[in-house]
Residue, then its C-alpha position, 0 to 999 in steps of 0.5 A: m145423551r152426555g148428562i141429560a139422560a140422568s134423571l131418567t137413569l136414576a128413575l129406572l135404577a129403581a128397578c135394579a136388584n143390586p148396585a153394579p160395581p165399576p165397569d172392568l173395561p175391555r182393552a182398547m184396540p192398538g195403534w191410535t194416536v191420541s191427544r193423551a194429555a189434554p183435549v185439543i179444544p179445551a174448556g174456555s178456549l174459543r169462548g169465555q166458559g165454553l164447554w165443548n162437546d159433541p163434535s161433528l166434522l166436515r172436510t173442505a176445499d179450505g180445511y175443516v168445519l167443526y159443529m160442536t156444542s157448549s152451554t151459553s149462560a151458565p156453565f153446565k146448565p141450559p141452554v146448550l147450543p150448537f156452535r160452528a168453528v173452521s180451521r185450515d189445519g185441524e189444530h187451530w179454531t176459530l168460531s164462524p160465526a162467534a154466535p150459536l147457529l140456533s136458538p131455542a126461543d121459537g121451539p119446544y125445548a130448553s136445549i139444542e144439543t149433538p148436532s150431526v152435519v151432512q151435506f145432501a141434496g144440494r143443502y146442509w142438514m143438521a140432525f139434533t137433540g132437543v131437550y124439554a125444559s122438564p120431561d113431559p114424558s121424555p126428556m128429548a126428542i130429535g129434530l132437523a134443521v137445514s141450511p144453504d151454506g152451513v152457517a145460516w140455518h133454520v128448523a125445518n122439523w122441531t119434532l122429527l122423532r119422539a119415543t113411543g112412550g111404551a114402557t117396555d119398548w126398545n124406544g119407549y122412554l127417549v130417542g135422542e143423539p142422532g148420527a146422520v150419513v148419506r149413502g147412495g142418495e139417501l139420507l140415514i140418521y142413526f140414533s139412540a134409544l132407551g127403554a125398560r129391560p124387561e128382565g130387570g137390570p140397567p135401562r136397555q140402550s140401543i141404536g135405531l135408525i130412520r132414513s129418507r130420500d128427500g129430507v121430509t119423509f122418513t121411514p118408520p124407525l128400526q132397531v139395528l144394534g144392541q149391546g153385544p157380549l163385550y158389555p153385558a147387562r150383568q155388569g152394569y153396562a146399559g147399551y150404546s149411545s151417541p152413534a155417528a157414522l161414515a159412509d165407505g161406498q155401500d158399506i157404513d162404518l158405525f161408531y158409538s159410545v159405550a154406556h155404563v149404570q153404576k147406582g151411587a156413582d157421580p153421575a150414575w149413567q156414564q159413557v166409558a168406552i167408544h166402540h165401532a161396528r161396520s155394515a154392508d146395508g146400514v142395517h146389520f152390523r158385525e161389531d169390532a172385538a175391542p173398543l177404539l177407545t176407552r176412558a183410560s185412553t187419556n188422562w183427562t177422560d177418567g170420568e167420560i169418553l163420549a161423543p165420537g165424531p169421525l172423519r175420513d182425512g186422507d190416509h187416515i181416520s180422524l176420531w174426534f170425541g169428548g170427554h172430561v175427568a172424573h167430577p171429583r177432579l173438576a174443582p180446578l176447572i171452576q176455580r180457573g173460571v171454567a177453562g182448563p184441560e179437564f173438559g173438552i173434545g179430544l183427537a185421535t188418529l189411525s192410519l186408514d189401511q190399519f182401520t180398514r185391514p179385515k178383522t178376524k174376530g168381531t160380533d155380527r149383531 
């Protein structure tokens, strides 16, 4: 939930007895080659004042297709909308088409964010977060769009899933940030959900799942992953956000951001690491013993590292991700007309052999 959960988080912070200190992040997993100095797709590239975020990747016979988002009228303000870019080598990108793929004009939202695109049942499917102009009562919901070619899209369901409204439900305050994957002829959509923590402390953020065999009828939402012992609530960790998944036969690799809440920070709710868990059935997960990346993994993500977009690419894993510098360091970006390496989409790679190597440590969830 990028910055879009900020207002809700501030309200929930009122229940916190003491402000949490900045997180003492675990050491990241070794071996990744990371775009450490600057994003691969920085702000202001491909489109004037483009603030690129939310990567979702597909591999094609011609190269790569990248779905991502940017604000489109004024920087950092709605509407934030999805775009499509193509590349033969994964390094040089072109918007195709140049215009956003969807418009909020005919729906209930001010922005359409976090596109997650897969091929399923002969078509392309995009699960997305719809962000309301004003919370009523939740700030967002999950929608679903379809396309014959991945270029021309129409919304099949503006509100596929919404929060329950129950104060202490795990999905009571909001649902968003869907991560779609196809497994065994079934469409699975993982998502982030937020609810109050009955015992107090930061809001409780976990990952849920809905699934479908036709893209129309979905199962009721099921909570599949809550925060593990590496990220305790007493240290201000809220849980997990922005899930993305890969299918490896029947197994699921789930990638997600780690959210931390710090009262008085700018912003109070931040995504500070990217973690991974694996499941043999898509429901019961074993988490890695260390994060894949943290915001200390690059020189330009000391503010946030978020929105993992994984891709199996030959003999390695490509992990695309969004990020930016800390808010006080954004001034040069603004002075350049919203362009530069302080904000954008980065890339980390790891050999598939190292990624799939059996892990001796981890936590069953």
